[in-house]
C-alpha positions as CSV (number, residue, x, y, z in Angstrom):
1,M,-0.5,2.6,-32.0
2,S,-0.3,-0.5,-33.3
3,N,-3.3,-2.7,-34.6
4,E,-1.7,-5.6,-32.7
5,T,-1.2,-3.2,-29.8
6,A,-4.9,-2.0,-30.0
7,D,-6.4,-5.3,-29.9
8,T,-4.2,-6.2,-26.7
9,L,-5.6,-3.4,-24.9
10,K,-9.0,-4.2,-26.1
11,Q,-8.9,-7.8,-25.0
12,I,-7.3,-6.8,-21.4
13,R,-10.0,-4.3,-21.0
14,D,-12.8,-7.2,-22.3
15,Q,-11.3,-9.8,-20.0
16,E,-11.4,-7.2,-17.3
17,R,-14.9,-6.5,-17.8
18,H,-15.8,-10.0,-18.1
19,Q,-13.8,-10.5,-14.4
20,C,-15.7,-7.8,-12.7
21,K,-19.2,-9.3,-13.8
22,L,-18.0,-12.6,-12.5
23,D,-17.4,-10.9,-9.3
24,R,-20.7,-9.1,-8.8
25,Q,-22.2,-12.0,-9.8
26,R,-20.7,-14.2,-6.7
27,V,-21.4,-11.2,-4.5
28,T,-24.9,-11.3,-5.4
29,W,-25.6,-14.9,-4.9
30,L,-23.8,-14.6,-1.5
31,L,-26.1,-12.0,-0.5
32,K,-29.2,-14.0,-1.8
33,A,-28.5,-16.8,0.3
34,I,-29.1,-14.9,2.8
35,Q,-32.2,-13.4,2.1
36,N,-33.4,-16.3,0.5
37,G,-32.4,-18.5,3.9
38,E,-29.8,-20.6,2.4
39,V,-26.9,-21.5,4.9
40,E,-25.6,-24.2,2.7
41,S,-25.1,-21.9,-0.1
42,F,-24.0,-19.1,1.8
43,Y,-21.1,-21.2,3.1
44,H,-20.2,-22.8,-0.1
45,N,-19.8,-19.5,-1.8
46,L,-17.9,-17.7,1.2
47,T,-15.1,-20.5,1.4
48,A,-14.6,-20.6,-2.5
49,D,-11.6,-19.7,-4.0
50,T,-13.2,-17.4,-6.2
51,M,-14.8,-15.0,-3.7
52,P,-13.9,-11.5,-4.5
53,W,-13.5,-10.2,-0.9
54,D,-12.9,-6.6,-1.0
55,M,-16.3,-6.6,-2.7
56,A,-17.8,-9.0,-0.5
57,L,-16.6,-7.5,2.5
58,R,-18.1,-4.2,1.1
59,Q,-21.4,-5.5,0.8
60,I,-21.4,-7.5,4.2
61,A,-20.7,-4.9,6.2
62,K,-23.9,-2.6,5.1
63,L,-25.9,-5.6,6.3
64,Q,-28.3,-5.6,9.4
65,D,-29.7,-8.4,11.8
66,V,-27.8,-10.6,9.8
67,P,-29.7,-14.3,11.4
68,V,-27.9,-16.3,13.8
69,E,-27.5,-19.5,11.8
70,F,-25.5,-17.5,9.3
71,Q,-23.6,-15.9,11.8
72,K,-22.5,-19.3,12.9
73,A,-21.8,-20.5,8.7
74,F,-19.7,-17.1,8.8
75,Q,-17.4,-18.4,12.0
76,S,-17.0,-21.8,10.7
77,A,-15.8,-20.5,7.0
78,W,-13.7,-17.9,9.0
79,I,-12.3,-20.9,11.2
80,A,-12.1,-23.3,7.6
81,T,-9.9,-21.0,5.8
82,K,-8.0,-19.1,8.2
83,C,-7.0,-16.7,5.2
84,I,-10.1,-14.1,4.8
85,P,-8.4,-11.4,6.1
86,L,-5.0,-12.1,3.7
87,K,-7.7,-11.6,0.9
88,T,-8.3,-7.8,1.8
89,R,-6.0,-5.0,2.2
90,N,-8.9,-2.5,3.6
91,H,-8.7,-3.0,7.6
92,S,-11.6,-1.0,8.4
93,I,-14.3,-2.4,6.0
94,L,-12.8,-5.7,7.2
95,C,-13.6,-4.7,11.1
96,A,-16.9,-3.1,9.8
97,A,-17.8,-6.5,8.1
98,L,-16.6,-9.4,11.1
99,R,-18.6,-6.7,13.5
100,T,-21.7,-7.5,11.5
101,M,-20.8,-11.4,11.4
102,F,-20.1,-12.4,14.7
103,P,-21.8,-11.6,17.9
104,L,-21.5,-8.5,19.8
105,Y,-19.1,-8.7,22.7
106,T,-20.1,-7.7,25.9
107,G,-17.3,-8.8,27.9
108,P,-14.3,-6.8,30.1
109,A,-11.4,-5.6,28.9
110,V,-8.5,-8.1,28.5
111,R,-4.7,-8.3,28.2
112,L,-3.8,-9.8,25.2
113,F,-1.1,-11.0,22.9
114,R,0.7,-11.5,19.6
115,G,2.9,-13.4,18.0
116,A,4.4,-11.3,15.1
117,G,7.3,-10.2,12.2
118,F,8.9,-7.2,14.3
119,N,8.1,-4.9,11.3
120,E,4.7,-5.1,12.2
121,F,4.9,-3.7,15.4
122,R,7.0,-1.0,13.7
123,R,4.5,0.1,11.5
124,R,1.6,-0.3,14.0
125,Q,-0.3,-2.5,11.4
126,Y,-1.3,-4.8,13.8
127,S,-3.2,-7.7,12.5
128,L,-6.7,-9.1,13.7
129,S,-5.9,-12.3,15.6
130,W,-4.8,-11.9,19.4
131,T,-4.5,-14.7,22.2
132,D,-5.0,-14.2,25.9
133,D,-2.2,-16.9,25.9
134,R,1.3,-15.7,26.1
135,A,2.1,-18.9,25.2
136,T,0.7,-19.2,22.0
137,A,2.0,-15.8,21.0
138,E,5.4,-17.0,21.6
139,R,5.1,-20.1,19.5
140,F,3.6,-17.8,16.8
141,A,6.7,-15.1,17.2
142,R,9.3,-18.0,17.2
143,D,8.0,-19.3,14.1
144,Y,8.3,-15.9,12.7
145,S,11.9,-15.4,14.0
146,G,13.5,-16.2,10.6
147,L,12.0,-12.9,9.5
148,L,14.7,-10.3,8.3
149,H,14.1,-8.5,11.5
150,G,13.0,-11.0,13.4
151,S,10.1,-11.1,15.6
152,V,8.4,-10.0,19.0
153,V,5.6,-11.1,21.2
154,L,3.4,-7.9,21.5
155,E,1.5,-7.1,24.6
156,T,-1.9,-4.9,25.1
157,V,-4.5,-4.3,27.4
158,A,-7.4,-4.2,24.5
159,P,-10.5,-2.8,25.9
160,A,-13.8,-3.7,25.1
161,A,-14.6,-1.6,22.5
162,A,-11.4,-2.9,20.5
163,I,-12.5,-6.5,20.8
164,I,-14.8,-7.1,17.7
165,A,-15.0,-11.4,18.5
166,K,-13.8,-14.2,21.4
167,I,-13.7,-16.8,18.5
168,E,-15.6,-20.0,19.8
169,Y,-14.2,-23.1,18.2
170,P,-16.5,-26.2,17.9
171,E,-15.7,-29.2,20.6
172,P,-12.4,-31.4,19.2
173,W,-13.0,-34.4,17.2
174,T,-12.9,-37.3,19.8
175,N,-10.3,-40.5,18.4
176,S,-13.3,-42.7,17.7
177,E,-14.7,-39.8,15.2
178,R,-11.6,-39.1,13.6
179,E,-11.3,-43.0,13.3
180,E,-14.6,-43.6,11.5
181,I,-14.0,-40.0,9.1
182,L,-10.6,-41.2,8.4
183,R,-12.3,-45.2,7.3
184,E,-14.1,-43.1,5.0
185,H,-12.0,-40.3,3.9
186,P,-8.3,-41.3,4.5
187,N,-6.2,-38.3,3.5
188,T,-8.6,-36.2,5.6
189,R,-6.5,-33.7,7.6
190,F,-8.0,-32.2,10.9
191,D,-7.2,-28.8,11.8
192,E,-8.1,-27.7,14.9
193,Y,-7.1,-24.2,16.8
194,H,-8.8,-24.3,20.6
195,D,-5.5,-24.3,22.4
196,E,-5.0,-20.5,20.4
197,R,-7.9,-18.7,22.9
198,E,-8.2,-16.3,20.0
199,F,-9.6,-12.8,20.0
200,L,-10.0,-10.9,17.2
201,V,-9.2,-7.1,17.6
202,D,-9.4,-3.8,15.8
203,R,-6.2,-2.3,15.9
204,R,-7.9,1.1,15.6
205,E,-9.3,1.3,19.2
206,L,-5.9,0.1,20.9
207,G,-4.0,2.0,23.5
208,T,-0.5,1.3,24.7
209,V,1.1,-1.6,22.5
210,T,5.0,-2.6,23.9
211,V,7.0,-5.5,23.0
212,A,6.8,-8.3,25.8
213,Q,9.6,-10.7,24.5
214,Q,12.0,-10.3,21.0
215,F,13.1,-13.0,18.8
216,H,16.4,-11.9,16.9
217,R,16.6,-13.5,13.0
218,P,18.9,-16.8,13.3
219,A,21.9,-16.3,12.6
220,G,22.6,-17.3,8.5
221,A,18.7,-17.4,7.8
222,T,18.1,-16.5,4.2
């Protein structure tokens, strides 16, 4: 091995160690925010692009009796980012962490729908977000119809054990509230999801999942 190659490998290893140290620090800050009762700091860390989610969720899953104000902050971060599940591939750890950070679901079994790519159904690798409103699922399925094998509306009766949470969205902004915010912050974007009627579901607890409707890829789609 040449000296140049050895130096390059050493630099890579040093960078990896430095990144790992930063990741551990970020997770430590997140947990300390809970310990110290710092809800705003907790939310800020959750919504930071630099949060190492695999590491963070492993630690969150170990928590017990999380104060309700931190559960609410986590739910707000979940709604605001809409991408936390995309940042980890470990479904079991993600579900365990969500059961810690969302209030326990105590309702009945629910007939649920999900709009998804056909490959998701073929692989049985269903993601978390489902809805009890078929029209909402159809809207998502139509959005995904350009995928290689088209898209589907999935249907299942989810037992209570499969339902992690029913998302409770904040009240929608009124027109006057929007106008007031836009006067001070003209570029504000209002992302609201009240009509999605979203449930978070652990696919491992589901029974039969069927295709309620299929959308084929449009001719000429690339």
